[in-house]
C-alpha positions as CSV (number, residue, x, y, z in Angstrom):
1,X,77.2,58.3,182.7
2,X,77.3,58.8,179.2
3,X,73.2,58.8,177.5
4,X,72.6,55.6,175.5
5,X,70.0,56.2,172.8
6,X,68.0,53.9,171.1
7,X,69.5,54.7,167.6
8,X,72.9,54.9,168.8
9,X,73.1,51.5,170.7
10,X,70.9,50.1,167.5
11,X,73.7,51.7,164.8
12,X,76.4,50.2,167.2
13,X,74.9,46.7,166.3
14,X,74.0,46.9,162.9
15,X,76.8,49.2,161.3
16,X,79.4,47.7,159.3
17,X,79.7,44.0,160.3
18,X,76.8,43.1,161.9
19,X,77.0,41.8,165.5
20,X,80.0,42.3,167.7
21,X,82.2,39.1,167.3
22,X,83.8,37.0,164.4
23,X,86.1,34.2,163.8
24,X,89.3,34.6,161.9
25,X,92.1,32.3,161.0
26,X,95.1,31.8,163.3
27,X,97.1,29.8,161.0
28,X,98.5,30.4,157.3
29,X,95.9,30.0,154.8
30,X,97.4,31.2,151.4
31,X,98.9,28.6,149.6
32,X,97.7,24.6,148.3
33,X,100.0,23.0,151.0
34,X,98.5,25.6,153.9
35,X,95.0,24.1,153.4
36,X,96.2,20.4,152.6
37,X,97.9,20.8,156.6
38,X,94.4,22.8,157.4
39,X,91.9,20.7,156.1
40,X,92.5,17.1,154.3
41,X,94.9,14.9,153.8
42,X,96.8,17.2,156.7
43,X,94.3,17.4,159.6
44,X,93.4,13.3,160.0
45,X,97.1,13.1,161.9
46,X,95.9,15.6,165.1
47,X,92.7,13.8,164.6
48,X,94.5,10.6,165.4
49,X,96.4,11.9,168.3
50,X,93.2,13.1,169.9
51,X,91.6,9.8,169.7
52,X,94.8,8.2,171.7
53,X,95.0,10.9,174.0
54,X,92.2,13.1,174.5
55,X,93.6,15.9,176.3
56,X,95.7,16.5,173.2
57,X,92.6,18.6,172.0
58,X,94.1,21.1,174.1
59,X,97.3,20.9,171.7
60,X,96.2,21.0,168.5
61,X,93.0,22.7,168.5
62,X,91.4,25.8,169.9
63,X,89.7,24.2,173.0
64,X,92.2,25.5,175.2
65,X,91.5,29.4,174.3
66,X,87.7,29.2,173.9
67,X,84.7,29.3,176.0
68,X,80.5,28.6,175.6
69,X,78.7,31.5,176.9
70,X,75.4,30.1,176.6
71,X,72.0,31.2,177.8
72,X,68.4,30.4,177.3
73,X,67.3,33.8,177.8
74,X,65.2,34.0,180.7
75,X,67.2,36.4,183.1
76,X,68.7,39.0,180.4
77,X,69.6,41.8,182.2
78,X,67.0,43.7,183.9
79,X,64.9,42.4,181.3
80,X,63.3,39.2,182.1
81,X,62.7,35.9,180.5
82,X,62.7,37.5,176.5
83,X,63.5,34.2,175.1
84,X,67.4,32.6,173.2
85,X,67.5,34.4,170.5
86,X,66.5,37.8,172.0
87,X,69.5,37.9,174.6
88,X,71.8,36.8,171.9
89,X,73.5,40.6,171.7
90,X,74.1,40.4,175.6
91,X,75.6,36.7,174.8
92,X,77.9,38.5,171.9
93,X,79.0,41.3,174.3
94,X,80.0,38.9,177.0
95,X,82.5,36.9,174.3
96,X,83.6,40.6,173.4
97,X,84.5,41.7,177.1
98,X,85.9,37.8,177.4
99,X,87.9,38.7,174.0
100,X,89.4,42.3,174.9
101,X,90.0,41.8,179.0
102,X,91.3,37.9,178.9
103,X,92.3,36.8,175.2
104,X,89.7,33.8,175.3
105,X,87.8,33.6,172.2
106,X,84.2,32.9,172.9
107,X,81.4,31.4,171.1
108,X,78.0,32.1,171.9
109,X,74.8,29.3,172.5
110,X,71.2,30.8,172.7
111,X,69.1,27.4,173.6
112,X,65.9,27.7,173.4
113,X,64.8,25.6,175.9
114,X,63.3,26.2,179.4
115,X,63.4,22.5,181.0
116,X,66.5,22.1,182.8
117,X,67.0,18.9,181.8
118,X,66.7,19.2,178.4
119,X,68.9,22.1,178.9
120,X,71.5,20.1,180.8
121,X,71.5,17.7,177.9
122,X,71.9,20.3,175.0
123,X,74.9,21.2,176.8
124,X,76.3,18.3,177.9
125,X,76.5,16.9,174.0
126,X,78.4,19.9,172.9
127,X,81.2,20.4,175.9
128,X,83.7,18.6,173.8
129,X,84.0,21.6,171.6
130,X,85.1,24.1,174.7
131,X,87.5,24.7,177.3
132,X,84.8,25.9,179.5
133,X,81.0,26.7,179.8
134,X,80.2,30.3,180.9
135,X,76.3,30.0,182.3
136,X,74.7,33.1,181.5
137,X,71.4,35.1,182.1
138,X,69.2,31.6,183.5
139,X,66.6,32.4,186.0
140,X,66.8,31.3,189.4
141,X,66.1,28.7,190.5
142,X,66.8,26.4,187.6
143,X,70.4,28.1,187.4
144,X,71.2,26.2,190.6
145,X,70.4,23.1,189.4
146,X,71.3,23.2,186.1
147,X,74.9,25.0,187.1
148,X,75.5,22.2,189.8
149,X,74.7,19.3,187.7
150,X,77.1,20.6,184.8
151,X,79.9,21.0,186.9
152,X,79.2,17.3,188.1
153,X,78.6,15.9,184.8
154,X,81.4,17.9,183.0
155,X,85.4,17.5,182.9
156,X,85.8,21.2,182.3
157,X,85.2,24.7,184.3
158,X,81.5,25.6,184.2
159,X,80.6,28.8,186.0
160,X,77.3,30.9,186.3
161,X,78.8,34.4,186.2
162,X,75.8,35.9,187.4
163,X,76.1,34.5,190.7
164,X,79.4,33.7,191.5
165,X,81.2,36.8,189.7
166,X,79.2,39.1,191.5
167,X,80.0,37.4,194.6
168,X,84.1,37.1,194.0
169,X,84.2,40.6,193.2
170,X,81.8,41.8,196.2
171,X,83.3,39.8,199.1
172,X,86.5,41.1,197.5
173,X,85.2,44.4,198.2
174,X,83.6,43.2,201.6
175,X,86.9,42.2,202.9
176,X,88.8,45.5,201.9
177,X,85.8,47.5,203.2
178,X,85.5,45.8,206.6
179,X,89.7,46.6,206.7
180,X,88.9,50.6,206.4
181,X,86.6,50.7,209.0
182,X,88.2,48.4,210.9
183,X,85.7,45.6,211.4
184,X,85.6,41.9,211.8
185,X,83.5,39.6,209.0
186,X,82.6,37.4,212.4
187,X,80.9,40.0,214.3
188,X,79.3,42.1,211.5
189,X,75.7,41.8,211.0
190,X,74.2,41.7,207.2
191,X,71.5,42.5,205.2
192,X,71.0,41.1,201.8
193,X,68.7,42.7,200.1
194,X,67.4,40.3,197.3
195,X,67.4,36.6,197.5
196,X,68.5,35.5,193.5
197,X,70.8,33.7,192.1
198,X,73.1,36.3,192.8
199,X,72.3,37.5,196.5
200,X,72.5,33.4,197.2
201,X,76.0,33.0,195.9
202,X,77.0,36.3,197.5
203,X,76.3,35.2,200.6
204,X,77.4,32.1,200.8
205,X,80.8,33.0,199.7
206,X,80.6,35.7,203.0
207,X,80.0,33.0,204.7
208,X,83.1,31.2,203.4
209,X,85.5,34.6,204.0
210,X,84.5,34.5,208.2
211,X,80.6,35.8,208.5
212,X,78.5,34.0,210.4
213,X,75.1,32.7,209.1
214,X,73.3,33.7,212.5
215,X,74.5,37.4,212.1
216,X,72.9,37.7,208.1
217,X,69.1,38.4,207.0
218,X,67.6,38.1,203.8
219,X,64.9,39.5,202.5
220,X,63.1,38.9,199.2
221,X,60.4,41.1,197.3
222,X,58.0,40.3,199.7
223,X,60.3,40.7,202.9
224,X,62.4,39.3,205.2
225,X,63.3,35.5,204.8
226,X,62.2,34.2,208.0
227,X,62.0,30.4,208.6
228,X,58.3,29.6,209.2
229,X,57.4,31.1,206.0
230,X,56.1,28.5,203.3
231,X,57.6,27.1,200.5
232,X,60.8,28.4,200.9
233,X,62.8,27.2,197.7
234,X,66.1,25.6,199.3
235,X,67.9,28.5,199.1
236,X,66.0,30.7,200.4
237,X,65.6,28.3,203.2
238,X,69.2,28.1,204.1
239,X,69.2,31.6,204.8
240,X,65.6,32.1,206.7
241,X,66.4,33.1,210.2
242,X,64.4,32.3,213.2
243,X,64.1,36.5,214.4
244,X,60.3,37.2,214.5
245,X,61.3,40.6,215.5
246,X,61.8,41.7,211.6
247,X,59.1,41.6,208.8
248,X,60.6,44.9,206.8
249,X,63.8,46.6,205.3
250,X,63.4,49.1,207.7
251,X,63.4,46.8,210.4
252,X,66.4,45.1,209.5
253,X,69.0,47.3,208.5
254,X,68.4,49.0,211.9
255,X,71.9,48.5,213.4
256,X,73.5,46.7,210.9
257,X,77.2,47.3,210.0
258,X,76.6,45.7,206.2
259,X,74.1,46.6,203.2
260,X,74.2,44.5,200.2
261,X,71.7,45.6,197.7
262,X,71.0,42.8,194.7
263,X,67.3,44.1,194.3
264,X,65.8,47.0,193.0
265,X,66.4,50.5,192.9
266,X,65.5,52.9,195.2
267,X,64.2,50.9,198.1
268,X,66.6,52.2,200.9
269,X,66.4,55.6,202.3
270,X,68.3,58.0,203.9
271,X,66.9,57.5,207.1
272,X,67.2,53.3,207.0
273,X,71.2,54.2,205.9
274,X,71.4,56.4,208.9
275,X,69.7,54.2,211.5
276,X,72.3,51.3,210.4
277,X,75.7,50.7,213.2
278,X,78.3,53.1,213.4
279,X,80.9,53.3,210.0
280,X,78.3,51.4,208.0
281,X,79.1,49.5,204.7
282,X,76.4,50.0,201.6
283,X,76.6,48.1,198.6
284,X,73.5,48.7,196.0
285,X,74.0,47.1,193.6
286,X,71.0,47.4,191.5
287,X,72.1,49.0,188.2
288,X,71.5,51.2,186.2
289,X,69.5,52.1,189.6
290,X,70.8,51.5,193.1
291,X,68.7,50.7,196.2
292,X,70.0,54.2,197.1
293,X,71.7,56.9,194.8
294,X,75.5,57.6,196.1
295,X,74.5,61.1,196.7
296,X,72.0,60.2,199.1
297,X,74.2,57.5,201.0
298,X,76.7,60.0,201.7
299,X,74.5,62.9,202.4
300,X,72.8,60.7,204.8
301,X,76.2,60.1,207.2
302,X,79.3,61.0,206.4
303,X,81.2,57.5,207.8
304,X,79.4,55.4,205.2
305,X,81.5,53.1,202.9
306,X,79.3,53.1,199.7
307,X,79.8,50.9,196.5
308,X,77.8,50.7,193.7
309,X,77.8,48.4,190.4
310,X,78.0,51.9,188.6
311,X,81.2,52.9,186.4
312,X,80.7,56.7,187.4
313,X,81.3,56.1,191.4
314,X,83.8,55.2,193.6
315,X,84.2,51.3,193.9
316,X,82.1,50.0,191.2
317,X,81.3,46.2,191.9
318,X,81.8,45.0,188.0
319,X,82.0,41.5,186.8
320,X,84.3,42.3,184.5
321,X,86.8,42.4,187.3
322,X,86.6,38.6,187.8
323,X,85.4,36.4,185.0
324,X,87.8,36.9,182.2
325,X,90.8,36.1,184.4
326,X,89.1,33.6,186.3
327,X,88.7,32.2,183.0
328,X,92.1,32.9,182.0
329,X,93.8,31.5,184.7
330,X,91.7,27.9,184.9
331,X,92.0,27.5,180.9
332,X,95.3,27.9,181.1
333,X,96.0,25.0,183.7
334,X,93.2,22.9,181.9
335,X,91.3,23.2,184.9
336,X,88.9,20.4,184.9
337,X,86.5,22.7,187.2
338,X,86.2,26.7,188.8
339,X,86.0,25.0,192.4
340,X,85.6,27.2,195.8
341,X,89.3,27.5,196.2
342,X,89.7,29.2,192.8
343,X,86.8,31.7,193.7
344,X,88.3,32.5,196.7
345,X,91.9,32.8,195.2
346,X,90.5,35.5,193.1
347,X,88.4,36.9,196.1
348,X,91.8,37.4,197.8
349,X,93.8,38.4,194.7
350,X,91.4,41.3,193.6
351,X,91.2,42.3,197.5
352,X,95.1,42.2,197.6
353,X,95.7,44.4,194.2
354,X,93.7,47.5,195.2
355,X,96.0,47.5,198.7
356,X,99.4,47.7,196.3
357,X,100.8,50.9,195.4
358,X,98.5,52.5,192.0
359,X,100.9,53.6,189.4
360,X,102.6,56.9,189.6
361,X,100.1,59.7,187.8
362,X,103.2,60.1,185.6
363,X,104.3,56.8,184.8
364,X,101.4,55.1,184.9
365,X,99.0,57.2,182.5
366,X,96.3,55.0,183.4
367,X,95.9,56.0,186.9
368,X,96.1,59.7,187.1
369,X,94.1,60.3,189.8
370,X,96.6,59.3,192.2
371,X,94.2,56.2,194.2
372,X,95.0,55.2,197.7
373,X,93.9,52.5,199.7
374,X,91.1,53.5,201.8
375,X,87.1,54.6,201.6
376,X,87.1,55.7,198.0
377,X,89.0,52.5,196.5
378,X,88.6,49.4,197.8
379,X,87.8,47.6,194.8
380,X,90.4,48.2,191.9
381,X,89.1,49.6,188.6
382,X,87.6,47.5,186.0
383,X,90.6,48.4,183.6
384,X,93.5,47.8,185.4
385,X,95.8,46.1,183.3
386,X,97.2,44.4,186.7
387,X,94.1,42.3,187.1
388,X,95.2,39.6,184.4
389,X,98.2,38.9,185.5
390,X,97.6,38.4,190.0
391,X,93.7,37.4,189.1
392,X,94.4,34.6,186.7
393,X,97.5,33.5,188.4
394,X,96.0,33.1,191.4
395,X,93.5,30.9,190.0
396,X,95.6,28.9,187.9
397,X,97.8,28.4,191.2
398,X,94.8,27.3,193.1
399,X,93.5,25.0,190.3
400,X,96.9,23.3,190.7
401,X,96.8,23.1,194.3
402,X,93.5,21.8,194.6
403,X,94.2,19.0,192.7
404,X,92.2,19.8,189.2
405,X,94.5,20.9,186.8
406,X,95.9,19.2,184.1
407,X,98.6,20.8,183.4
408,X,101.2,22.7,185.4
409,X,102.9,25.9,185.2
410,X,106.0,26.0,186.3
411,X,107.6,30.0,185.5
412,X,105.1,32.1,187.0
413,X,107.3,35.0,186.2
414,X,107.3,34.2,182.3
415,X,103.4,32.7,182.6
416,X,102.9,36.8,183.9
417,X,104.8,38.4,181.1
418,X,102.8,36.1,178.3
419,X,99.3,37.0,179.7
420,X,101.1,40.6,179.5
421,X,101.5,40.0,176.1
422,X,98.6,38.7,175.1
423,X,96.8,41.3,175.2
424,X,98.9,43.2,172.9
425,X,100.6,45.4,175.8
426,X,97.7,44.8,178.8
427,X,94.4,45.5,177.1
428,X,93.5,48.1,174.2
429,X,95.3,50.9,175.0
430,X,92.7,53.5,173.9
431,X,90.0,51.8,176.5
432,X,93.1,52.6,179.0
433,X,93.1,56.2,177.5
434,X,89.6,57.2,178.0
435,X,88.9,55.7,181.1
436,X,91.6,57.6,182.7
437,X,90.4,61.1,180.5
438,X,86.8,60.3,182.1
439,X,88.3,60.7,185.8
440,X,89.6,64.0,184.8
441,X,87.9,65.8,182.0
442,X,89.6,69.0,181.1
443,X,88.7,72.0,178.8
444,X,89.8,71.2,175.3
445,X,89.4,73.7,173.0
446,X,89.1,72.4,169.0
447,X,90.1,75.1,166.7
448,X,88.7,74.0,163.5
449,X,85.0,73.2,164.7
450,X,83.6,74.5,161.3
451,X,85.5,71.2,159.7
452,X,83.1,67.8,159.8
453,X,85.4,65.8,161.4
454,X,86.2,68.0,164.3
455,X,83.0,69.0,164.9
456,X,81.8,65.3,165.3
457,X,84.6,64.4,167.3
458,X,84.2,67.0,169.9
459,X,80.9,65.9,170.2
460,X,82.3,62.9,170.8
461,X,84.5,63.5,173.2
462,X,82.0,64.9,175.0
463,X,79.7,61.7,174.6
464,X,82.3,59.8,176.2
465,X,83.0,61.8,178.9
466,X,86.6,62.4,178.5
467,X,87.0,66.5,178.1
468,X,84.8,69.3,178.0
469,X,85.1,71.0,174.6
470,X,85.4,74.3,173.2
471,X,84.5,74.9,169.9
472,X,86.0,77.8,168.2
473,X,84.3,79.2,164.8
474,X,81.4,81.4,163.8
475,X,78.6,80.4,165.9
476,X,76.0,80.5,163.2
477,X,78.5,78.2,160.9
478,X,78.8,75.6,163.5
479,X,75.3,75.2,165.0
480,X,74.3,74.9,161.2
481,X,76.8,72.4,160.5
482,X,75.9,70.2,163.5
483,X,72.1,70.8,162.2
484,X,73.0,69.3,158.9
485,X,75.1,66.2,160.5
486,X,72.3,65.8,163.2
487,X,74.9,66.4,166.3
488,X,73.4,67.6,169.4
489,X,76.0,70.6,170.4
490,X,73.5,71.4,173.8
491,X,75.7,72.1,176.8
492,X,79.0,72.5,174.5
493,X,80.4,76.1,174.5
494,X,81.4,77.9,171.0
495,X,83.7,80.9,171.1
496,X,84.0,82.8,168.2
497,X,86.6,84.8,168.4
498,X,86.1,87.4,165.8
499,X,82.8,88.5,167.9
500,X,82.8,92.1,169.1
501,X,82.4,90.3,172.4
502,X,85.4,88.6,172.3
503,X,87.1,92.1,171.8
504,X,88.3,92.1,175.1
505,X,89.9,89.1,175.5
506,X,91.8,89.4,172.0
507,X,93.2,92.9,173.2
508,X,94.4,91.1,176.3
509,X,96.0,88.2,174.9
510,X,97.6,90.6,172.4
511,X,99.1,92.4,175.3
512,X,100.2,89.0,176.9
513,X,101.8,88.1,173.5
514,X,103.8,91.2,173.1
515,X,104.7,90.9,176.3
516,X,106.2,87.6,175.9
517,X,107.9,88.4,172.0
518,X,108.5,91.9,172.5
519,X,112.1,91.6,171.6
520,X,111.5,89.7,168.5
521,X,110.1,92.4,166.9
522,X,106.3,92.1,168.2
523,X,103.7,95.3,168.5
524,X,100.6,95.2,170.0
525,X,99.0,96.4,166.6
526,X,100.6,92.8,165.4
527,X,99.6,90.8,167.8
528,X,96.1,92.4,168.2
529,X,95.9,90.8,163.9
530,X,97.0,87.5,165.1
531,X,94.5,86.9,167.6
532,X,91.8,86.9,165.0
533,X,93.6,83.8,163.9
534,X,92.1,80.2,165.3
535,X,95.3,78.7,166.5
536,X,96.9,81.9,168.0
537,X,93.5,83.0,169.9
538,X,93.3,78.9,171.2
539,X,96.7,78.7,172.0
540,X,96.5,81.8,174.4
541,X,93.7,80.4,176.2
542,X,95.9,77.7,177.2
543,X,99.0,79.7,177.8
544,X,96.3,81.8,180.3
545,X,94.7,78.9,181.7
546,X,91.5,80.2,180.3
547,X,91.5,76.9,178.9
548,X,93.5,73.2,179.9
549,X,94.5,71.8,175.9
550,X,93.9,72.6,172.6
551,X,93.5,70.5,169.1
552,X,94.6,71.8,166.0
553,X,96.0,70.5,162.5
554,X,92.6,69.4,160.4
555,X,93.2,72.7,158.0
556,X,96.0,74.5,159.0
557,X,100.0,74.0,157.5
558,X,102.3,72.1,160.1
559,X,104.7,74.9,159.1
560,X,102.2,77.4,160.8
561,X,101.3,75.6,163.4
562,X,104.8,75.2,164.4
563,X,105.9,78.6,164.8
564,X,102.8,79.5,166.1
565,X,103.1,77.2,169.2
566,X,107.0,78.1,169.4
567,X,106.2,81.8,169.6
568,X,102.9,81.5,172.3
569,X,103.3,77.9,174.4
570,X,107.6,77.6,173.7
571,X,109.7,74.5,173.8
572,X,110.5,72.9,177.5
573,X,113.7,74.6,178.8
574,X,115.3,71.2,178.8
575,X,114.9,70.8,174.6
576,X,116.0,72.7,171.9
577,X,113.3,70.9,169.7
578,X,109.6,69.4,169.9
579,X,108.6,66.4,168.1
580,X,105.6,63.8,167.4
581,X,105.2,60.5,168.4
582,X,102.9,57.7,166.8
583,X,101.7,54.4,168.8
584,X,101.7,51.2,167.2
585,X,99.7,48.8,169.2
586,X,99.9,45.3,168.0
587,X,98.8,41.8,169.0
588,X,102.0,40.8,167.4
589,X,104.8,42.6,168.6
590,X,103.1,44.7,171.4
591,X,103.5,48.4,171.4
592,X,105.7,50.5,169.3
593,X,106.5,54.2,169.6
594,X,107.3,56.2,166.3
595,X,109.1,59.6,166.1
596,X,109.1,62.0,164.9
597,X,105.9,61.6,162.4
598,X,104.6,65.1,162.0
599,X,106.8,67.8,163.1
600,X,110.8,67.7,161.9
601,X,110.9,67.1,158.2
602,X,115.1,65.8,158.4
603,X,116.3,66.2,161.7
604,X,119.9,67.1,162.3
605,X,122.1,65.3,165.0
606,X,121.0,67.8,167.5
607,X,117.6,67.5,166.6
608,X,117.9,64.0,166.6
609,X,119.2,63.7,170.2
610,X,116.1,65.7,171.3
611,X,114.3,63.5,169.8
612,X,115.3,60.7,171.6
613,X,115.2,62.3,174.6
614,X,111.9,63.6,174.4
615,X,110.7,59.9,173.1
616,X,112.1,58.2,176.3
617,X,110.2,60.7,178.2
618,X,106.8,59.9,176.6
619,X,107.4,56.1,176.9
620,X,108.0,56.5,180.3
621,X,104.5,58.3,180.6
622,X,103.0,55.5,178.9
623,X,104.4,53.1,181.9
624,X,106.6,51.5,179.5
625,X,110.7,51.5,179.7
626,X,112.0,52.8,176.8
627,X,114.3,50.5,174.5
628,X,115.3,53.2,171.7
629,X,116.6,52.0,168.3
630,X,117.9,54.7,165.7
631,X,116.5,54.0,162.3
632,X,119.2,54.4,159.4
633,X,119.4,52.9,155.6
634,X,122.6,51.1,157.1
635,X,123.7,49.2,160.5
636,X,126.4,50.0,162.3
637,X,129.2,52.2,160.4
638,X,128.5,49.9,157.2
639,X,127.6,53.1,155.4
640,X,129.3,56.2,155.7
641,X,127.0,58.8,154.1
642,X,125.8,62.1,155.5
643,X,122.4,60.2,156.5
644,X,124.2,57.5,158.3
645,X,126.5,59.5,160.0
646,X,123.9,62.3,161.7
647,X,122.7,59.1,163.4
648,X,126.1,57.4,164.3
649,X,126.9,60.9,166.1
650,X,122.8,61.0,167.7
651,X,123.6,57.5,169.0
652,X,127.2,58.2,170.5
653,X,126.2,61.9,172.1
654,X,123.1,60.0,173.9
655,X,124.9,57.0,175.1
656,X,128.0,59.5,176.3
657,X,125.7,61.6,177.7
658,X,122.5,59.5,179.3
659,X,124.5,56.4,179.9
660,X,121.4,54.7,181.7
661,X,119.3,54.8,178.3
662,X,118.8,52.2,176.3
663,X,119.8,53.3,173.0
664,X,121.3,51.8,169.5
665,X,122.1,52.2,166.5
666,X,122.1,53.5,163.4
667,X,120.6,49.9,162.2
668,X,118.2,49.4,159.6
669,X,114.2,48.7,160.9
670,X,114.9,44.5,160.5
671,X,117.2,44.8,162.8
672,X,115.9,46.6,165.3
673,X,112.7,44.6,165.5
674,X,114.0,40.9,165.5
675,X,116.0,41.3,167.9
676,X,117.3,37.7,167.2
677,X,118.7,38.4,163.9
678,X,120.5,41.7,165.6
679,X,121.9,39.9,168.7
680,X,123.7,37.1,166.1
681,X,124.5,39.7,163.4
682,X,125.8,42.4,166.3
683,X,126.4,40.9,169.4
684,X,127.6,43.6,170.9
685,X,125.0,46.4,170.7
686,X,123.3,47.6,174.1
687,X,119.7,46.4,173.5
688,X,120.9,42.8,173.1
689,X,118.3,40.3,174.5
690,X,115.6,43.0,174.4
691,X,113.0,44.2,172.1
692,X,113.3,47.3,170.5
693,X,109.9,49.1,171.5
694,X,110.5,52.9,170.5
695,X,112.1,53.7,166.8
696,X,114.1,57.3,166.1
697,X,113.5,57.6,162.5
698,X,116.1,59.7,160.5
699,X,113.2,61.6,158.5
700,X,110.0,62.7,158.6
701,X,109.1,60.8,155.3
702,X,110.2,57.0,156.7
703,X,108.6,57.6,159.9
704,X,105.3,58.3,158.2
705,X,105.7,56.3,155.5
706,X,106.3,52.9,157.7
707,X,103.0,53.9,160.3
708,X,100.9,54.9,157.1
709,X,102.0,51.6,155.5
710,X,101.0,49.6,159.1
711,X,97.6,51.2,159.5
712,X,96.5,50.6,155.8
713,X,98.3,46.6,156.2
714,X,96.8,45.4,158.8
715,X,93.3,46.5,159.8
716,X,93.9,44.8,163.6
717,X,96.9,47.5,164.4
718,X,95.9,50.5,166.6
719,X,97.5,53.7,165.8
720,X,97.6,56.7,168.0
721,X,99.1,59.8,167.4
722,X,100.0,62.1,166.5
723,X,101.4,62.6,170.2
724,X,103.1,66.1,170.7
725,X,106.2,65.6,172.8
726,X,108.1,68.8,174.4
727,X,106.0,72.2,174.3
728,X,105.5,73.7,177.7
729,X,101.8,73.3,177.5
730,X,99.4,70.6,175.5
731,X,98.9,71.5,172.6
732,X,98.1,68.8,170.2
733,X,97.8,68.3,166.4
734,X,95.8,65.9,164.2
735,X,96.7,65.1,161.1
736,X,95.4,65.8,157.6
737,X,93.4,62.2,157.2
738,X,92.7,62.0,160.6
739,X,89.1,60.5,161.2
740,X,86.8,61.0,164.1
741,X,88.0,58.6,166.1
742,X,92.2,59.2,165.8
743,X,91.3,63.0,166.8
744,X,89.1,61.7,169.8
745,X,91.9,59.3,170.9
746,X,94.4,62.6,170.9
747,X,91.8,64.3,172.9
748,X,91.7,61.7,175.4
749,X,95.9,61.8,175.5
750,X,95.4,65.9,175.6
751,X,93.6,65.6,178.7
752,X,95.6,63.1,180.7
753,X,98.4,65.5,179.3
754,X,96.6,68.6,181.1
755,X,95.7,66.6,184.3
756,X,99.5,66.0,184.5
757,X,101.0,69.2,183.8
758,X,98.3,70.5,187.0
759,X,99.5,68.0,189.0
760,X,103.3,69.1,188.4
761,X,102.2,72.7,188.7
762,X,100.7,71.6,192.1
763,X,103.5,69.5,193.4
764,X,106.5,72.5,192.0
765,X,104.3,75.3,193.7
766,X,103.0,76.9,190.3
767,X,99.5,77.7,189.9
C-alpha cells in the first residue's frame, strides 16, 4: 500500500479549497429571469405544489438525490470517541465516495450530542431535507437504538453503514467463498471475533443466508460470549453460546469452517488457522492491520480462502462496494426505508457479479488481470463499473417488490443506461486507470527526469503504485533537483546514459539499431552517437525489454521524437502511420475520444483512414464501441474544397473497406455532437440514432484547439492524453504544458498498454 504521511494528508485536505466537497448550482442563474425563477417570485409555485403533495419535493427539489451523512463522532474509524467536529473530515470523505461512485449529493452533519434520545430528535427535525440518512461512526450499543428508532419514525431510508455495509459485502463474500469450497452455509461452524455493531449485523445477515445460530460462536474483548456471563447487552445475549468447553479464541477456532474478524490486528495465529477444518475461510477484516496477515494465513496452509479489508490483497471487503449503490437504488424509487429485502438483494447482486465473466483484458482496460471466479476472486473489485447498475437495480427492484417504493421503474434497461451516464461513463476514468495499473505495475522510463514536472510525476506514479519508474539523466543533477523539490527518490532507479558504466549497454543498443536500420544508411559510429540522446537510449530500453514503457516529450520537439520512434520502435505492420488521442470525460456528454492531437499536422486521405482505424482500436481498448464522426468545416459534400474532399474520400474508403465500422462524415462538429440535429437534417447518415463518441479532425490545429478550449472553459471536464496509437511498443508522449497529474495519467495508460502487449505476446508465443 502507498504510505500516507501526516504532511501529505494535511496538505491534501487544506490546499486549494479546504475540505473535499462543495455545493454547485444545477440550474441557470446568469440572468435576472433565471434568478426570479430560482428564488422570488418563481420559487413560490413549487412551494405550493409541495404543500399540496409532499412527495412533489422529489420532483421540484434535490431531496431525491440528497443523503445526510450524520455522526456524533463517538466511534470514528479506529480513533474512538474524538467528538463530532473532529470526525468531520471522515464524513466529508464519505460524501466524496457517495458522489464519485453513486452520483449522490451529500450534506455531512456533525451532531454534538451523545444522548441517543436527543440525537434522534435532532435527526428527526432535519430529516425532511433529505432523501436518505447514512448514520456513521456512532458507537455501540447506542447505534442499535438510534438506527431502530429512526427507521421507525422516518419515512426515508436510514442505514448505519458501519453495521450493514460491512455485513452486506462480507455476506456476499461468504456466500461465494462457501461456494468455491463446496460447503453448505447451513452446516458450517462460524467464529466471529468481535461483538460491535459490524459484527452483530454481519452475523445476523449470515443467519438470514442460512447459517445456524447453534453453529456460531462470537467473542468480544474478554473471550467467548457465553450465556452465563452477567451484564450482557441484548445484542450479545442473542449470540451467547451455551457451550462451556470454549473460552478463548484458540479454543473457539478449532475445527471451525469460517473465521470472521471484526476486532483488532494480529490476534489470529498460524497455529489457530492450522487447527481449523478442511478448506477454512478466513475473513480478517480489522483495518489497517488484519487479525492475521494475508501472507501468514496463506503460509499456514494451502487450502485457506482469505479475505481482508485491505486493497492490496485479493478479495477486499470494502463498504464502498455497497453503500453508494444501495442508496442509489433506494433514492431512485423514492423508498421509505432500506429493509431486509433490499439488503439481501444487494448481497445476491454483489455475489452474482463476481461470477460473471470479467471483461477481456484487451477490451476492458479496467480489468487487466483476467480475473475468474475462484479462491483469488470471489468478491467484485471496488472499482468495478458494473456495481452501480447491478446493485442499484437489484435494490430498487427489491424496494418495489417489498412495498417501500413510492415510484416505479418500468424500463430497467433504460434505468441502467441512466446510471452509467450519471457518473460520466462509469465513474471517474482516471480512477479506473490507476486501479488497473496498480494490479500490474511495469518498468516505465521517464526521459526527462531533470525536468521538475517529469521528476514529480515519476515520484507520484511510484507513490500511486502504478509503475516502477526509471529516471533517465545525470544522477547528481536529479538528486540535487529532488532535494530542492523535497522529493524522496529512494528506491527509484536512475540511469545516467552518459556515464562510463553504461558504455557497454550503449554499444549493445547501437549494434542492434545498426542491424535494424543498416539499409537506411546507419553506421555503428552514428548509432553509438545516437545512444547519448535520451529518446534513442530510452526507446532502445523498451525495444530490448530492459523496460516496459517510455514517457517523453516535455523538452523534445515532436518532429524529432516522432522520427526516433519510427526508427527504433516502428509502426505496427497493419498501419502506415501512427497518431495520438485525447480522452474528454464530461458529465454532460460522457466520454469522447479526439484524434489526432499531437503527431500529424495536416493528414491526407490515407493518413485520415489510418487515424480512424487506430482510433477505433483505441476506443475498443477502453471498452467502448466506436461511433466515428469525421470532422470538417462542411457537411456531407456541401463544400468541394480540398480540405473537405480529403475527409470525404477517407469516409468513402472506410465505409467500403470496413463496413462494420460506424463511421460518417464529413460533418461539422455541431452536427457530430448533436444527434437530433444531425438525424433531422441528414437522416441518411450511418450514425443515425447514435451519439458520436470518436471525433477525427482534419488537422492538428483544429484537434488541439478543441480539447484545449474545453480544458480551459470547464474545470469539471476530465482530459487524458495524448495517448499514443499505432507504434509497436508503449512509447507515450507528453505535451509541453502537461501537468504532473497529466503525466501520471499518461503513465497509467502506458502501464496498461505494456501489460496488454505482454499478454498478447504470451498468447502469440512471442517473448
